[in-house]
PQR file with spaces between the fields and no chain letter, atoms N, CA, C, O and H, PARSE charges and radii, in Angstrom:
ATOM       1  N    MET     1      -6.941   -1.390  -16.359 -0.4000 1.5000
ATOM       2  CA   MET     1      -6.545    0.015  -16.524 -0.0000 2.0000
ATOM       3  C    MET     1      -6.784    0.458  -15.032  0.5500 1.7000
ATOM       4  O    MET     1      -7.817    0.265  -14.390 -0.5500 1.4000
ATOM       5  N    LYS     2      -5.863    0.963  -14.683 -0.4000 1.5000
ATOM       6  CA   LYS     2      -5.941    1.737  -13.347 -0.0000 2.0000
ATOM       7  C    LYS     2      -4.950    3.393  -13.346  0.5500 1.7000
ATOM       8  O    LYS     2      -3.890    3.653  -13.916 -0.5500 1.4000
ATOM       9  H    LYS     2      -5.024    1.119  -15.205  0.4000 1.0000
ATOM      10  N    THR     3      -5.807    4.240  -12.486 -0.4000 1.5000
ATOM      11  CA   THR     3      -5.504    5.551  -12.249 -0.0000 2.0000
ATOM      12  C    THR     3      -5.479    5.926  -11.005  0.5500 1.7000
ATOM      13  O    THR     3      -6.295    5.683  -10.115 -0.5500 1.4000
ATOM      14  H    THR     3      -6.668    4.029  -12.023  0.4000 1.0000
ATOM      15  N    VAL     4      -4.282    6.672  -10.966 -0.4000 1.5000
ATOM      16  CA   VAL     4      -3.736    7.327   -9.344 -0.0000 2.0000
ATOM      17  C    VAL     4      -3.223    8.688   -9.731  0.5500 1.7000
ATOM      18  O    VAL     4      -2.662    8.887  -10.808 -0.5500 1.4000
ATOM      19  H    VAL     4      -3.620    6.870  -11.689  0.4000 1.0000
ATOM      20  N    LYS     5      -3.452    9.722   -8.729 -0.4000 1.5000
ATOM      21  CA   LYS     5      -2.885   10.799   -8.922 -0.0000 2.0000
ATOM      22  C    LYS     5      -1.434   10.648   -8.321  0.5500 1.7000
ATOM      23  O    LYS     5      -1.365    9.890   -7.354 -0.5500 1.4000
ATOM      24  H    LYS     5      -3.908    9.560   -7.854  0.4000 1.0000
ATOM      25  N    ILE     6      -0.190   11.284   -8.764 -0.4000 1.5000
ATOM      26  CA   ILE     6       1.164   11.251   -8.321 -0.0000 2.0000
ATOM      27  C    ILE     6       1.699   12.808   -8.455  0.5500 1.7000
ATOM      28  O    ILE     6       1.218   13.750   -9.085 -0.5500 1.4000
ATOM      29  H    ILE     6      -0.246   11.899   -9.550  0.4000 1.0000
ATOM      30  N    ARG     7       2.567   12.746   -7.841 -0.4000 1.5000
ATOM      31  CA   ARG     7       2.995   14.440   -7.848 -0.0000 2.0000
ATOM      32  C    ARG     7       4.949   14.274   -8.016  0.5500 1.7000
ATOM      33  O    ARG     7       5.719   13.842   -7.159 -0.5500 1.4000
ATOM      34  H    ARG     7       2.958   11.981   -7.329  0.4000 1.0000
ATOM      35  N    LEU     8       5.220   14.690   -9.145 -0.4000 1.5000
ATOM      36  CA   LEU     8       6.648   14.923   -9.456 -0.0000 2.0000
ATOM      37  C    LEU     8       7.468   16.000   -9.375  0.5500 1.7000
ATOM      38  O    LEU     8       7.189   16.834  -10.237 -0.5500 1.4000
ATOM      39  H    LEU     8       4.594   15.041   -9.841  0.4000 1.0000
ATOM      40  N    GLY     9       8.361   16.301   -8.680 -0.4000 1.5000
ATOM      41  CA   GLY     9       8.754   17.636   -8.241 -0.0000 2.0000
ATOM      42  C    GLY     9       9.868   18.147   -9.147  0.5500 1.7000
ATOM      43  O    GLY     9       9.739   19.068   -9.953 -0.5500 1.4000
ATOM      44  H    GLY     9       8.588   15.623   -7.980  0.4000 1.0000
ATOM      45  N    GLY    10      11.059   17.390   -8.905 -0.4000 1.5000
ATOM      46  CA   GLY    10      12.336   17.940   -9.746 -0.0000 2.0000
ATOM      47  C    GLY    10      12.836   17.126  -10.690  0.5500 1.7000
ATOM      48  O    GLY    10      12.121   16.144  -10.888 -0.5500 1.4000
ATOM      49  H    GLY    10      11.164   16.642   -8.250  0.4000 1.0000
ATOM      50  N    VAL    11      14.108   17.203  -11.541 -0.4000 1.5000
ATOM      51  CA   VAL    11      14.694   16.422  -12.337 -0.0000 2.0000
ATOM      52  C    VAL    11      14.818   14.890  -12.047  0.5500 1.7000
ATOM      53  O    VAL    11      14.578   13.914  -12.757 -0.5500 1.4000
ATOM      54  H    VAL    11      14.689   18.000  -11.379  0.4000 1.0000
ATOM      55  N    ASP    12      15.272   15.008  -10.769 -0.4000 1.5000
ATOM      56  CA   ASP    12      15.786   13.573   -9.907 -0.0000 2.0000
ATOM      57  C    ASP    12      14.519   12.899  -10.115  0.5500 1.7000
ATOM      58  O    ASP    12      14.489   11.906  -10.843 -0.5500 1.4000
ATOM      59  H    ASP    12      15.467   15.801  -10.192  0.4000 1.0000
ATOM      60  N    GLU    13      13.265   13.420   -9.443 -0.4000 1.5000
ATOM      61  CA   GLU    13      12.155   12.273   -9.133 -0.0000 2.0000
ATOM      62  C    GLU    13      11.644   12.127  -10.792  0.5500 1.7000
ATOM      63  O    GLU    13      11.088   11.084  -11.136 -0.5500 1.4000
ATOM      64  H    GLU    13      13.290   14.226   -8.852  0.4000 1.0000
ATOM      65  N    ILE    14      11.856   13.158  -11.714 -0.4000 1.5000
ATOM      66  CA   ILE    14      11.143   12.862  -12.721 -0.0000 2.0000
ATOM      67  C    ILE    14      12.139   11.586  -13.479  0.5500 1.7000
ATOM      68  O    ILE    14      11.695   10.621  -14.100 -0.5500 1.4000
ATOM      69  H    ILE    14      12.309   14.005  -11.434  0.4000 1.0000
ATOM      70  N    ARG    15      13.327   11.849  -13.268 -0.4000 1.5000
ATOM      71  CA   ARG    15      14.165   10.657  -14.006 -0.0000 2.0000
ATOM      72  C    ARG    15      13.959    9.454  -13.024  0.5500 1.7000
ATOM      73  O    ARG    15      13.891    8.486  -13.782 -0.5500 1.4000
ATOM      74  H    ARG    15      13.688   12.633  -12.763  0.4000 1.0000
ATOM      75  N    ALA    16      13.821    8.995  -11.716 -0.4000 1.5000
ATOM      76  CA   ALA    16      13.482    7.986  -11.301 -0.0000 2.0000
ATOM      77  C    ALA    16      12.392    7.471  -11.748  0.5500 1.7000
ATOM      78  O    ALA    16      12.357    6.281  -12.059 -0.5500 1.4000
ATOM      79  H    ALA    16      13.876    9.781  -11.101  0.4000 1.0000
ATOM      80  N    PHE    17      11.107    8.435  -11.878 -0.4000 1.5000
ATOM      81  CA   PHE    17       9.582    7.855  -12.209 -0.0000 2.0000
ATOM      82  C    PHE    17       9.872    7.212  -13.658  0.5500 1.7000
ATOM      83  O    PHE    17       9.638    6.007  -13.740 -0.5500 1.4000
ATOM      84  H    PHE    17      11.136    9.402  -11.625  0.4000 1.0000
ATOM      85  N    VAL    18      10.375    7.894  -14.866 -0.4000 1.5000
ATOM      86  CA   VAL    18      10.874    7.350  -16.056 -0.0000 2.0000
ATOM      87  C    VAL    18      11.773    6.202  -15.625  0.5500 1.7000
ATOM      88  O    VAL    18      11.058    5.199  -15.614 -0.5500 1.4000
ATOM      89  H    VAL    18      10.565    8.874  -14.799  0.4000 1.0000
ATOM      90  N    ASN    19      12.596    5.994  -15.386 -0.4000 1.5000
ATOM      91  CA   ASN    19      13.432    4.724  -14.813 -0.0000 2.0000
ATOM      92  C    ASN    19      12.407    3.496  -14.694  0.5500 1.7000
ATOM      93  O    ASN    19      12.420    2.497  -15.413 -0.5500 1.4000
ATOM      94  H    ASN    19      13.177    6.808  -15.395  0.4000 1.0000
ATOM      95  N    ALA    20      11.359    3.813  -13.462 -0.4000 1.5000
ATOM      96  CA   ALA    20      10.532    2.770  -13.196 -0.0000 2.0000
ATOM      97  C    ALA    20       9.400    2.205  -14.099  0.5500 1.7000
ATOM      98  O    ALA    20       9.030    1.032  -14.155 -0.5500 1.4000
ATOM      99  H    ALA    20      11.348    4.625  -12.878  0.4000 1.0000
ATOM     100  N    ALA    21       8.921    3.275  -14.798 -0.4000 1.5000
ATOM     101  CA   ALA    21       7.926    3.446  -16.107 -0.0000 2.0000
ATOM     102  C    ALA    21       8.535    2.454  -17.266  0.5500 1.7000
ATOM     103  O    ALA    21       7.883    1.649  -17.931 -0.5500 1.4000
ATOM     104  H    ALA    21       9.221    4.228  -14.752  0.4000 1.0000
ATOM     105  N    SER    22       9.760    2.676  -17.332 -0.4000 1.5000
ATOM     106  CA   SER    22      10.328    2.030  -18.525 -0.0000 2.0000
ATOM     107  C    SER    22      10.577    0.567  -18.467  0.5500 1.7000
ATOM     108  O    SER    22      10.504   -0.209  -19.420 -0.5500 1.4000
ATOM     109  H    SER    22      10.289    3.330  -16.791  0.4000 1.0000
ATOM     110  N    MET    23      10.910    0.251  -17.108 -0.4000 1.5000
ATOM     111  CA   MET    23      10.773   -1.290  -17.081 -0.0000 2.0000
ATOM     112  C    MET    23       9.764   -1.762  -17.397  0.5500 1.7000
ATOM     113  O    MET    23       9.983   -2.966  -17.265 -0.5500 1.4000
ATOM     114  H    MET    23      10.969    0.881  -16.334  0.4000 1.0000
ATOM     115  N    TYR    24       8.466   -1.618  -17.838 -0.4000 1.5000
ATOM     116  CA   TYR    24       7.221   -2.191  -18.291 -0.0000 2.0000
ATOM     117  C    TYR    24       7.020   -2.175  -19.645  0.5500 1.7000
ATOM     118  O    TYR    24       7.504   -1.224  -20.258 -0.5500 1.4000
ATOM     119  H    TYR    24       8.288   -0.640  -17.945  0.4000 1.0000
ATOM     120  N    GLU    25       6.327   -3.136  -20.341 -0.4000 1.5000
ATOM     121  CA   GLU    25       5.907   -2.752  -21.889 -0.0000 2.0000
ATOM     122  C    GLU    25       4.668   -2.154  -21.904  0.5500 1.7000
ATOM     123  O    GLU    25       4.339   -1.552  -22.926 -0.5500 1.4000
ATOM     124  H    GLU    25       5.934   -3.909  -19.843  0.4000 1.0000
ATOM     125  N    TYR    26       3.891   -2.207  -20.929 -0.4000 1.5000
ATOM     126  CA   TYR    26       2.670   -1.775  -21.493 -0.0000 2.0000
ATOM     127  C    TYR    26       2.727    0.045  -21.308  0.5500 1.7000
ATOM     128  O    TYR    26       3.643    0.608  -20.708 -0.5500 1.4000
ATOM     129  H    TYR    26       4.158   -2.696  -20.099  0.4000 1.0000
ATOM     130  N    ASP    27       1.754    0.651  -21.846 -0.4000 1.5000
ATOM     131  CA   ASP    27       1.493    1.880  -21.933 -0.0000 2.0000
ATOM     132  C    ASP    27       1.032    2.574  -20.602  0.5500 1.7000
ATOM     133  O    ASP    27       0.068    2.222  -19.923 -0.5500 1.4000
ATOM     134  H    ASP    27       1.010    0.194  -22.333  0.4000 1.0000
ATOM     135  N    ILE    28       1.991    3.754  -20.309 -0.4000 1.5000
ATOM     136  CA   ILE    28       1.685    4.901  -19.388 -0.0000 2.0000
ATOM     137  C    ILE    28       1.505    6.090  -19.729  0.5500 1.7000
ATOM     138  O    ILE    28       2.289    6.752  -20.410 -0.5500 1.4000
ATOM     139  H    ILE    28       2.775    4.040  -20.860  0.4000 1.0000
ATOM     140  N    ASP    29       0.159    6.560  -19.155 -0.4000 1.5000
ATOM     141  CA   ASP    29       0.076    7.799  -19.760 -0.0000 2.0000
ATOM     142  C    ASP    29      -0.202    9.179  -18.568  0.5500 1.7000
ATOM     143  O    ASP    29      -1.099    9.110  -17.727 -0.5500 1.4000
ATOM     144  H    ASP    29      -0.477    6.023  -18.602  0.4000 1.0000
ATOM     145  N    LEU    30       0.453   10.026  -18.654 -0.4000 1.5000
ATOM     146  CA   LEU    30       0.255   10.771  -17.430 -0.0000 2.0000
ATOM     147  C    LEU    30      -0.670   11.831  -18.307  0.5500 1.7000
ATOM     148  O    LEU    30      -0.618   11.984  -19.527 -0.5500 1.4000
ATOM     149  H    LEU    30       1.182   10.082  -19.337  0.4000 1.0000
ATOM     150  N    ARG    31      -1.536   12.527  -17.359 -0.4000 1.5000
ATOM     151  CA   ARG    31      -2.642   13.973  -17.514 -0.0000 2.0000
ATOM     152  C    ARG    31      -2.169   14.657  -16.811  0.5500 1.7000
ATOM     153  O    ARG    31      -1.666   14.359  -15.727 -0.5500 1.4000
ATOM     154  H    ARG    31      -1.577   12.403  -16.368  0.4000 1.0000
ATOM     155  N    GLY    32      -2.273   16.066  -17.474 -0.4000 1.5000
ATOM     156  CA   GLY    32      -2.152   17.327  -16.688 -0.0000 2.0000
ATOM     157  C    GLY    32      -2.842   18.412  -17.202  0.5500 1.7000
ATOM     158  O    GLY    32      -2.548   19.232  -18.073 -0.5500 1.4000
ATOM     159  H    GLY    32      -2.682   16.308  -18.354  0.4000 1.0000
ATOM     160  N    GLY    33      -4.193   18.205  -16.226 -0.4000 1.5000
ATOM     161  CA   GLY    33      -5.236   19.448  -17.287 -0.0000 2.0000
ATOM     162  C    GLY    33      -5.685   18.725  -18.520  0.5500 1.7000
ATOM     163  O    GLY    33      -5.963   17.527  -18.461 -0.5500 1.4000
ATOM     164  H    GLY    33      -4.432   17.540  -15.519  0.4000 1.0000
ATOM     165  N    ARG    34      -5.773   19.455  -19.713 -0.4000 1.5000
ATOM     166  CA   ARG    34      -6.084   18.803  -21.094 -0.0000 2.0000
ATOM     167  C    ARG    34      -4.919   18.128  -21.862  0.5500 1.7000
ATOM     168  O    ARG    34      -5.027   17.732  -23.023 -0.5500 1.4000
ATOM     169  H    ARG    34      -5.547   20.428  -19.761  0.4000 1.0000
ATOM     170  N    TYR    35      -3.820   18.033  -21.128 -0.4000 1.5000
ATOM     171  CA   TYR    35      -2.703   17.148  -21.907 -0.0000 2.0000
ATOM     172  C    TYR    35      -2.290   15.786  -21.554  0.5500 1.7000
ATOM     173  O    TYR    35      -1.857   15.600  -20.416 -0.5500 1.4000
ATOM     174  H    TYR    35      -3.732   18.354  -20.186  0.4000 1.0000
ATOM     175  N    VAL    36      -2.357   14.933  -22.276 -0.4000 1.5000
ATOM     176  CA   VAL    36      -1.867   13.600  -22.096 -0.0000 2.0000
ATOM     177  C    VAL    36      -0.662   13.467  -22.885  0.5500 1.7000
ATOM     178  O    VAL    36      -0.634   13.703  -24.093 -0.5500 1.4000
ATOM     179  H    VAL    36      -2.708   15.084  -23.199  0.4000 1.0000
ATOM     180  N    VAL    37       0.566   13.000  -22.044 -0.4000 1.5000
ATOM     181  CA   VAL    37       1.995   12.736  -22.578 -0.0000 2.0000
ATOM     182  C    VAL    37       2.164   11.049  -22.240  0.5500 1.7000
ATOM     183  O    VAL    37       1.247   10.451  -21.677 -0.5500 1.4000
ATOM     184  H    VAL    37       0.543   12.808  -21.063  0.4000 1.0000
ATOM     185  N    ASP    38       3.280   10.437  -22.594 -0.4000 1.5000
ATOM     186  CA   ASP    38       3.749    9.257  -22.546 -0.0000 2.0000
ATOM     187  C    ASP    38       4.504    9.194  -21.238  0.5500 1.7000
ATOM     188  O    ASP    38       5.423    9.972  -20.982 -0.5500 1.4000
ATOM     189  H    ASP    38       4.025   10.923  -23.051  0.4000 1.0000
ATOM     190  N    GLY    39       4.097    8.262  -20.434 -0.4000 1.5000
ATOM     191  CA   GLY    39       4.816    8.344  -19.021 -0.0000 2.0000
ATOM     192  C    GLY    39       6.156    7.941  -18.971  0.5500 1.7000
ATOM     193  O    GLY    39       6.837    8.039  -17.950 -0.5500 1.4000
ATOM     194  H    GLY    39       3.350    7.630  -20.642  0.4000 1.0000
ATOM     195  N    LYS    40       6.631    7.411  -20.225 -0.4000 1.5000
ATOM     196  CA   LYS    40       8.048    6.948  -20.229 -0.0000 2.0000
ATOM     197  C    LYS    40       8.546    7.924  -20.907  0.5500 1.7000
ATOM     198  O    LYS    40       9.677    7.667  -21.319 -0.5500 1.4000
ATOM     199  H    LYS    40       6.077    7.332  -21.054  0.4000 1.0000
ATOM     200  N    SER    41       8.034    9.250  -21.273 -0.4000 1.5000
ATOM     201  CA   SER    41       9.226   10.453  -21.958 -0.0000 2.0000
ATOM     202  C    SER    41       9.375   11.485  -20.912  0.5500 1.7000
ATOM     203  O    SER    41       8.491   12.178  -20.408 -0.5500 1.4000
ATOM     204  H    SER    41       7.115    9.459  -20.939  0.4000 1.0000
ATOM     205  N    ILE    42      10.725   11.470  -20.657 -0.4000 1.5000
ATOM     206  CA   ILE    42      11.278   12.765  -19.738 -0.0000 2.0000
ATOM     207  C    ILE    42      10.574   13.993  -20.414  0.5500 1.7000
ATOM     208  O    ILE    42       9.767   14.650  -19.756 -0.5500 1.4000
ATOM     209  H    ILE    42      11.443   10.908  -21.067  0.4000 1.0000
ATOM     210  N    MET    43      10.886   14.343  -21.825 -0.4000 1.5000
ATOM     211  CA   MET    43      10.546   15.441  -22.573 -0.0000 2.0000
ATOM     212  C    MET    43       8.836   15.632  -22.299  0.5500 1.7000
ATOM     213  O    MET    43       8.280   16.640  -21.863 -0.5500 1.4000
ATOM     214  H    MET    43      11.541   13.809  -22.360  0.4000 1.0000
ATOM     215  N    GLY    44       8.377   14.686  -22.591 -0.4000 1.5000
ATOM     216  CA   GLY    44       6.729   14.724  -22.279 -0.0000 2.0000
ATOM     217  C    GLY    44       6.102   15.134  -21.112  0.5500 1.7000
ATOM     218  O    GLY    44       5.105   15.836  -20.940 -0.5500 1.4000
ATOM     219  H    GLY    44       8.828   13.867  -22.946  0.4000 1.0000
ATOM     220  N    ILE    45       7.031   14.444  -20.156 -0.4000 1.5000
ATOM     221  CA   ILE    45       6.828   14.912  -18.777 -0.0000 2.0000
ATOM     222  C    ILE    45       7.055   16.562  -18.373  0.5500 1.7000
ATOM     223  O    ILE    45       6.267   17.254  -17.728 -0.5500 1.4000
ATOM     224  H    ILE    45       7.841   13.874  -20.296  0.4000 1.0000
ATOM     225  N    PHE    46       8.097   16.892  -18.828 -0.4000 1.5000
ATOM     226  CA   PHE    46       8.278   18.208  -18.605 -0.0000 2.0000
ATOM     227  C    PHE    46       7.444   19.248  -19.165  0.5500 1.7000
ATOM     228  O    PHE    46       7.324   20.392  -18.725 -0.5500 1.4000
ATOM     229  H    PHE    46       8.737   16.330  -19.352  0.4000 1.0000
ATOM     230  N    SER    47       6.791   18.668  -20.335 -0.4000 1.5000
ATOM     231  CA   SER    47       5.546   19.492  -21.223 -0.0000 2.0000
ATOM     232  C    SER    47       4.427   20.028  -20.044  0.5500 1.7000
ATOM     233  O    SER    47       3.851   21.114  -20.112 -0.5500 1.4000
ATOM     234  H    SER    47       6.889   17.739  -20.693  0.4000 1.0000
ATOM     235  N    LEU    48       4.274   19.172  -19.108 -0.4000 1.5000
ATOM     236  CA   LEU    48       3.008   19.249  -18.302 -0.0000 2.0000
ATOM     237  C    LEU    48       3.322   20.333  -17.247  0.5500 1.7000
ATOM     238  O    LEU    48       4.459   20.786  -17.117 -0.5500 1.4000
ATOM     239  H    LEU    48       4.742   18.290  -19.053  0.4000 1.0000
ATOM     240  N    ASP    49       2.237   20.745  -16.474 -0.4000 1.5000
ATOM     241  CA   ASP    49       2.406   21.736  -15.400 -0.0000 2.0000
ATOM     242  C    ASP    49       2.469   20.596  -14.268  0.5500 1.7000
ATOM     243  O    ASP    49       1.627   19.728  -14.038 -0.5500 1.4000
ATOM     244  H    ASP    49       1.313   20.377  -16.580  0.4000 1.0000
ATOM     245  N    LEU    50       3.654   20.827  -13.644 -0.4000 1.5000
ATOM     246  CA   LEU    50       4.105   19.967  -12.540 -0.0000 2.0000
ATOM     247  C    LEU    50       4.044   20.462  -11.429  0.5500 1.7000
ATOM     248  O    LEU    50       4.788   19.951  -10.592 -0.5500 1.4000
ATOM     249  H    LEU    50       4.337   21.532  -13.830  0.4000 1.0000
ATOM     250  N    SER    51       3.166   21.613  -10.986 -0.4000 1.5000
ATOM     251  CA   SER    51       3.135   22.411   -9.886 -0.0000 2.0000
ATOM     252  C    SER    51       1.762   21.989   -9.097  0.5500 1.7000
ATOM     253  O    SER    51       1.448   22.385   -7.974 -0.5500 1.4000
ATOM     254  H    SER    51       2.561   22.028  -11.665  0.4000 1.0000
ATOM     255  N    ALA    52       1.098   21.200   -9.838 -0.4000 1.5000
ATOM     256  CA   ALA    52       0.117   20.354   -9.252 -0.0000 2.0000
ATOM     257  C    ALA    52      -0.006   18.875   -9.428  0.5500 1.7000
ATOM     258  O    ALA    52       0.758   18.469  -10.304 -0.5500 1.4000
ATOM     259  H    ALA    52       1.353   20.878  -10.750  0.4000 1.0000
ATOM     260  N    PRO    53      -0.769   17.896   -8.838 -0.5600 1.5000
ATOM     261  CA   PRO    53      -0.762   16.600   -9.078  0.2800 2.0000
ATOM     262  C    PRO    53      -1.341   16.234  -10.223  0.5500 1.7000
ATOM     263  O    PRO    53      -2.494   16.589  -10.468 -0.5500 1.4000
ATOM     264  N    ILE    54      -0.538   15.387  -11.178 -0.4000 1.5000
ATOM     265  CA   ILE    54      -1.077   14.600  -12.236 -0.0000 2.0000
ATOM     266  C    ILE    54      -1.415   13.633  -12.089  0.5500 1.7000
ATOM     267  O    ILE    54      -1.015   13.025  -11.096 -0.5500 1.4000
ATOM     268  H    ILE    54       0.398   15.099  -10.979  0.4000 1.0000
ATOM     269  N    GLU    55      -2.423   12.944  -13.112 -0.4000 1.5000
ATOM     270  CA   GLU    55      -3.030   11.417  -13.102 -0.0000 2.0000
ATOM     271  C    GLU    55      -2.038   10.751  -13.884  0.5500 1.7000
ATOM     272  O    GLU    55      -1.471   11.266  -14.848 -0.5500 1.4000
ATOM     273  H    GLU    55      -2.748   13.438  -13.919  0.4000 1.0000
ATOM     274  N    MET    56      -1.822    9.508  -13.421 -0.4000 1.5000
ATOM     275  CA   MET    56      -0.782    8.690  -14.234 -0.0000 2.0000
ATOM     276  C    MET    56      -2.095    7.375  -14.330  0.5500 1.7000
ATOM     277  O    MET    56      -2.838    7.108  -13.386 -0.5500 1.4000
ATOM     278  H    MET    56      -2.283    9.089  -12.638  0.4000 1.0000
ATOM     279  N    VAL    57      -2.134    6.694  -15.680 -0.4000 1.5000
ATOM     280  CA   VAL    57      -3.025    5.971  -16.414 -0.0000 2.0000
ATOM     281  C    VAL    57      -2.408    4.776  -16.921  0.5500 1.7000
ATOM     282  O    VAL    57      -1.806    4.772  -17.994 -0.5500 1.4000
ATOM     283  H    VAL    57      -1.531    6.911  -16.447  0.4000 1.0000
ATOM     284  N    VAL    58      -2.562    3.530  -16.023 -0.4000 1.5000
ATOM     285  CA   VAL    58      -1.546    2.448  -16.506 -0.0000 2.0000
ATOM     286  C    VAL    58      -2.716    1.732  -17.080  0.5500 1.7000
ATOM     287  O    VAL    58      -3.835    1.597  -16.585 -0.5500 1.4000
ATOM     288  H    VAL    58      -3.051    3.533  -15.150  0.4000 1.0000
ATOM     289  N    TYR    59      -2.124    1.178  -18.531 -0.4000 1.5000
ATOM     290  CA   TYR    59      -2.667    0.292  -19.215 -0.0000 2.0000
ATOM     291  C    TYR    59      -1.772   -1.313  -19.211  0.5500 1.7000
ATOM     292  O    TYR    59      -0.783   -1.577  -19.895 -0.5500 1.4000
ATOM     293  H    TYR    59      -1.215    1.288  -18.933  0.4000 1.0000
ATOM     294  N    GLY    60      -2.370   -2.088  -18.371 -0.4000 1.5000
ATOM     295  CA   GLY    60      -1.452   -3.251  -18.349 -0.0000 2.0000
ATOM     296  C    GLY    60      -1.924   -4.426  -17.120  0.5500 1.7000
ATOM     297  O    GLY    60      -2.840   -4.186  -16.333 -0.5500 1.4000
ATOM     298  H    GLY    60      -3.173   -1.874  -17.815  0.4000 1.0000
ATOM     299  N    ASP    61      -1.311   -5.434  -17.109 -0.4000 1.5000
ATOM     300  CA   ASP    61      -1.971   -6.420  -16.301 -0.0000 2.0000
ATOM     301  C    ASP    61      -1.439   -6.603  -14.956  0.5500 1.7000
ATOM     302  O    ASP    61      -1.942   -7.420  -14.184 -0.5500 1.4000
ATOM     303  H    ASP    61      -0.566   -5.629  -17.747  0.4000 1.0000
ATOM     304  N    LYS    62      -0.206   -5.704  -14.574 -0.4000 1.5000
ATOM     305  CA   LYS    62       0.582   -5.724  -13.517 -0.0000 2.0000
ATOM     306  C    LYS    62       0.783   -4.529  -12.755  0.5500 1.7000
ATOM     307  O    LYS    62       1.728   -4.349  -11.987 -0.5500 1.4000
ATOM     308  H    LYS    62       0.202   -5.041  -15.201  0.4000 1.0000
ATOM     309  N    GLU    63      -0.484   -3.416  -13.084 -0.4000 1.5000
ATOM     310  CA   GLU    63      -0.702   -2.301  -12.866 -0.0000 2.0000
ATOM     311  C    GLU    63      -0.122   -2.026  -11.130  0.5500 1.7000
ATOM     312  O    GLU    63       0.381   -0.934  -10.864 -0.5500 1.4000
ATOM     313  H    GLU    63      -1.252   -3.562  -13.707  0.4000 1.0000
ATOM     314  N    ASP    64      -0.242   -3.038  -10.105 -0.4000 1.5000
ATOM     315  CA   ASP    64      -0.192   -2.487   -8.921 -0.0000 2.0000
ATOM     316  C    ASP    64       1.411   -2.909   -8.416  0.5500 1.7000
ATOM     317  O    ASP    64       1.887   -2.624   -7.317 -0.5500 1.4000
ATOM     318  H    ASP    64      -0.650   -3.925  -10.320  0.4000 1.0000
ATOM     319  N    GLU    65       2.079   -3.636   -9.477 -0.4000 1.5000
ATOM     320  CA   GLU    65       3.543   -3.891   -9.357 -0.0000 2.0000
ATOM     321  C    GLU    65       4.109   -2.279   -9.616  0.5500 1.7000
ATOM     322  O    GLU    65       4.683   -1.559   -8.799 -0.5500 1.4000
ATOM     323  H    GLU    65       1.692   -3.868  -10.370  0.4000 1.0000
ATOM     324  N    LEU    66       3.791   -2.014  -10.847 -0.4000 1.5000
ATOM     325  CA   LEU    66       4.491   -0.414  -10.964 -0.0000 2.0000
ATOM     326  C    LEU    66       3.904    0.476   -9.695  0.5500 1.7000
ATOM     327  O    LEU    66       4.680    0.958   -8.870 -0.5500 1.4000
ATOM     328  H    LEU    66       3.324   -2.598  -11.510  0.4000 1.0000
ATOM     329  N    ILE    67       2.774    0.616   -9.626 -0.4000 1.5000
ATOM     330  CA   ILE    67       2.457    1.119   -8.764 -0.0000 2.0000
ATOM     331  C    ILE    67       2.950    1.147   -6.997  0.5500 1.7000
ATOM     332  O    ILE    67       2.841    2.146   -6.287 -0.5500 1.4000
ATOM     333  H    ILE    67       2.144    0.224  -10.296  0.4000 1.0000
ATOM     334  N    ALA    68       3.447   -0.077   -6.579 -0.4000 1.5000
ATOM     335  CA   ALA    68       4.533    0.007   -5.736 -0.0000 2.0000
ATOM     336  C    ALA    68       5.967    0.404   -5.896  0.5500 1.7000
ATOM     337  O    ALA    68       6.767    0.531   -4.969 -0.5500 1.4000
ATOM     338  H    ALA    68       3.535   -0.889   -7.156  0.4000 1.0000
ATOM     339  N    LYS    69       6.201    0.579   -7.127 -0.4000 1.5000
ATOM     340  CA   LYS    69       7.623    0.968   -7.588 -0.0000 2.0000
ATOM     341  C    LYS    69       7.635    2.515   -7.284  0.5500 1.7000
ATOM     342  O    LYS    69       8.629    3.101   -6.855 -0.5500 1.4000
ATOM     343  H    LYS    69       5.552    0.475   -7.881  0.4000 1.0000
ATOM     344  N    VAL    70       6.509    3.070   -7.535 -0.4000 1.5000
ATOM     345  CA   VAL    70       6.382    4.735   -7.761 -0.0000 2.0000
ATOM     346  C    VAL    70       5.691    5.071   -6.662  0.5500 1.7000
ATOM     347  O    VAL    70       5.094    6.138   -6.810 -0.5500 1.4000
ATOM     348  H    VAL    70       5.702    2.593   -7.883  0.4000 1.0000
ATOM     349  N    GLU    71       5.505    4.425   -5.325 -0.4000 1.5000
ATOM     350  CA   GLU    71       4.788    4.683   -4.319 -0.0000 2.0000
ATOM     351  C    GLU    71       5.109    5.931   -3.720  0.5500 1.7000
ATOM     352  O    GLU    71       4.139    6.462   -3.180 -0.5500 1.4000
ATOM     353  H    GLU    71       5.990    3.558   -5.205  0.4000 1.0000
ATOM     354  N    LYS    72       6.249    6.599   -3.648 -0.4000 1.5000
ATOM     355  CA   LYS    72       6.601    7.900   -3.032 -0.0000 2.0000
ATOM     356  C    LYS    72       6.264    8.949   -4.014  0.5500 1.7000
ATOM     357  O    LYS    72       6.566   10.107   -3.728 -0.5500 1.4000
ATOM     358  H    LYS    72       7.038    6.167   -4.086  0.4000 1.0000
ATOM     359  N    PHE    73       5.712    8.711   -5.065 -0.4000 1.5000
ATOM     360  CA   PHE    73       5.362    9.544   -5.720 -0.0000 2.0000
ATOM     361  C    PHE    73       3.731   10.162   -6.011  0.5500 1.7000
ATOM     362  O    PHE    73       3.329   11.071   -6.737 -0.5500 1.4000
ATOM     363  H    PHE    73       5.466    7.770   -5.298  0.4000 1.0000
ATOM     364  N    LEU    74       2.839    8.957   -4.837 -0.4000 1.5000
ATOM     365  CA   LEU    74       1.594    8.940   -4.998 -0.0000 2.0000
ATOM     366  C    LEU    74       1.224   10.003   -4.107  0.5500 1.7000
ATOM     367  O    LEU    74       1.940   10.347   -3.167 -0.5500 1.4000
ATOM     368  H    LEU    74       3.166    8.219   -4.247  0.4000 1.0000
ATOM     369  N    VAL    75      -0.211   10.689   -4.468 -0.4000 1.5000
ATOM     370  CA   VAL    75      -0.731   11.687   -3.558 -0.0000 2.0000
ATOM     371  C    VAL    75      -1.746   11.034   -2.687  0.5500 1.7000
ATOM     372  O    VAL    75      -2.333   11.689   -1.825 -0.5500 1.4000
ATOM     373  H    VAL    75      -0.792   10.410   -5.232  0.4000 1.0000
């Protein structure tokens, strides 16, 4: 398990993030405040407060590979 902070701005960034996250079979959670959503769900991500950085929690064996793909979103 690995946790990093990310920032997602607009629809295009969210779509790019979900496309990258969907390439992996393991679970990815996004935490904003007290809410936790599936990192592969566009609708779930839109339910978070995206004005502040959110936590991405990756539950897998190749976390670094995913983190490298979403590097432009890291805070």
